C-alpha positions as CSV (number, residue, x, y, z in Angstrom):
1,M,0.0,0.0,0.0
2,A,2.7,2.4,0.9
3,E,4.5,1.7,-2.4
4,T,1.6,3.6,-4.1
5,G,2.6,6.6,-2.1
6,V,6.2,6.2,-3.2
7,F,5.0,6.0,-6.8
8,H,3.0,9.2,-6.4
9,A,6.0,11.0,-4.6
10,L,8.3,10.0,-7.5
11,L,5.9,11.6,-9.9
12,I,6.2,14.8,-8.0
13,T,9.9,14.9,-7.3
14,T,12.6,12.3,-7.4
15,G,13.9,13.5,-4.0
16,A,10.6,13.1,-2.3
17,G,10.1,9.6,-3.8
18,M,13.6,8.5,-2.8
19,A,13.1,9.8,0.8
20,L,9.8,8.1,1.1
21,G,11.2,4.9,-0.4
22,I,14.0,4.8,2.1
23,A,11.6,5.4,5.0
24,I,9.4,2.5,3.8
25,A,12.5,0.3,3.4
26,I,13.5,1.0,7.0
27,H,9.9,0.2,8.1
28,N,10.0,-3.1,6.2
29,I,12.8,-4.4,8.4
30,P,10.7,-4.9,11.6
31,E,7.8,-5.9,9.3
32,G,10.0,-8.7,7.8
33,L,11.0,-9.7,11.3
34,A,7.4,-9.8,12.5
35,I,6.6,-12.2,9.6
36,S,9.7,-14.4,9.6
37,A,10.2,-14.8,13.4
38,P,6.9,-16.6,14.1
39,V,7.3,-18.8,10.9
40,Y,10.9,-19.7,12.0
41,I,9.7,-20.5,15.6
42,A,6.8,-22.6,14.3
43,S,8.6,-24.5,11.6
44,G,12.3,-24.3,12.6
45,S,13.1,-23.6,8.9
46,R,15.1,-20.5,8.0
47,K,14.3,-21.0,4.4
48,K,10.6,-21.1,5.0
49,A,10.8,-17.9,7.2
50,F,12.8,-16.1,4.6
51,L,10.4,-17.1,1.8
52,W,7.4,-15.9,3.7
53,S,9.1,-12.6,4.4
54,F,10.3,-12.3,0.8
55,F,6.9,-13.0,-0.7
56,S,5.3,-10.5,1.7
57,G,7.6,-7.8,0.5
58,I,7.3,-8.7,-3.2
59,S,3.5,-8.7,-3.0
60,E,3.7,-5.0,-1.9
61,V,5.8,-4.1,-4.9
62,A,3.6,-6.1,-7.2
63,G,0.6,-4.3,-5.8
64,A,2.2,-0.9,-6.4
65,F,2.9,-1.9,-10.1
66,L,-0.7,-3.1,-10.4
67,A,-2.0,0.1,-8.9
68,A,0.2,2.2,-11.3
69,A,-1.0,0.1,-14.3
70,V,-4.7,0.6,-13.4
71,L,-4.5,4.2,-12.3
72,M,-2.1,5.6,-14.8
73,P,-4.7,6.4,-17.5
74,F,-6.8,8.2,-14.9
75,L,-3.9,9.7,-12.8
76,S,-4.6,13.1,-11.3
77,E,-4.2,14.7,-7.9
78,I,-7.9,13.9,-7.2
79,V,-7.5,10.2,-8.1
80,M,-4.3,9.8,-6.0
81,G,-6.0,11.6,-3.1
82,I,-9.0,9.2,-3.3
83,A,-6.8,6.1,-3.6
84,L,-4.6,7.1,-0.7
85,A,-7.6,8.1,1.4
86,C,-9.2,4.6,0.8
87,V,-5.9,2.9,1.8
88,A,-5.8,5.0,5.0
89,G,-9.4,4.2,5.7
90,I,-8.7,0.5,5.3
91,M,-5.8,0.7,7.7
92,V,-7.9,2.6,10.3
93,V,-10.7,0.0,10.1
94,I,-8.2,-2.9,10.5
95,S,-6.6,-1.2,13.5
96,L,-9.9,-0.4,15.2
97,D,-11.7,-3.6,14.4
98,E,-9.0,-6.2,14.6
99,L,-5.9,-5.0,16.4
100,I,-7.3,-3.1,19.4
101,P,-9.6,-5.8,20.6
102,V,-6.8,-8.4,20.5
103,A,-4.4,-6.0,22.2
104,K,-6.9,-5.4,25.0
105,T,-6.8,-9.2,25.8
106,I,-3.0,-9.1,26.1
107,D,-2.4,-5.9,28.0
108,S,-4.5,-3.4,30.1
109,E,-7.7,-2.0,28.7
110,H,-6.2,1.4,28.0
111,A,-2.8,0.6,26.6
112,P,-3.9,-0.1,23.0
113,I,-5.8,3.2,22.9
114,L,-2.7,5.0,24.2
115,G,-0.7,3.2,21.6
116,V,-3.0,4.5,18.8
117,I,-2.9,8.0,20.2
118,T,0.9,7.9,20.4
119,G,1.0,6.6,16.8
120,M,-1.2,9.4,15.6
121,I,1.0,12.0,17.3
122,V,4.2,10.4,15.8
123,M,2.5,10.5,12.3
124,A,1.4,14.1,12.8
125,V,4.9,15.2,13.8
126,S,6.4,13.3,10.9
127,L,4.1,14.9,8.4
128,Y,4.8,18.3,9.9
129,L,8.6,17.8,9.7
130,L,8.3,16.6,6.0
131,K,6.9,20.0,5.0
């Protein structure tokens, strides 16, 4: 999903696209660990853990190319805004509907909400600093 944002940033300026690409690559390190560690623990296979992580990362790139192929004929600021708003909405729904209830069963009732609020603050500060 984020790769679509990199694609859009590259269309605006190369520098913005590269900066966003590097930020997402750094983000993908813990994401890869979060995918490969449980697979390795469950299966004991480094190869299987690597492949699950690899295919997870490749599917994101494939999704970005698919989005570019579908949206390129209609590409405008409005279309990109709508597409990115839809992606953001999907992520919010997943967080509110799936992650918070599970997190409440693991930790105190208020910790997940504090985590969401902290994440929103970090994102707001990040966006402010990018301007």
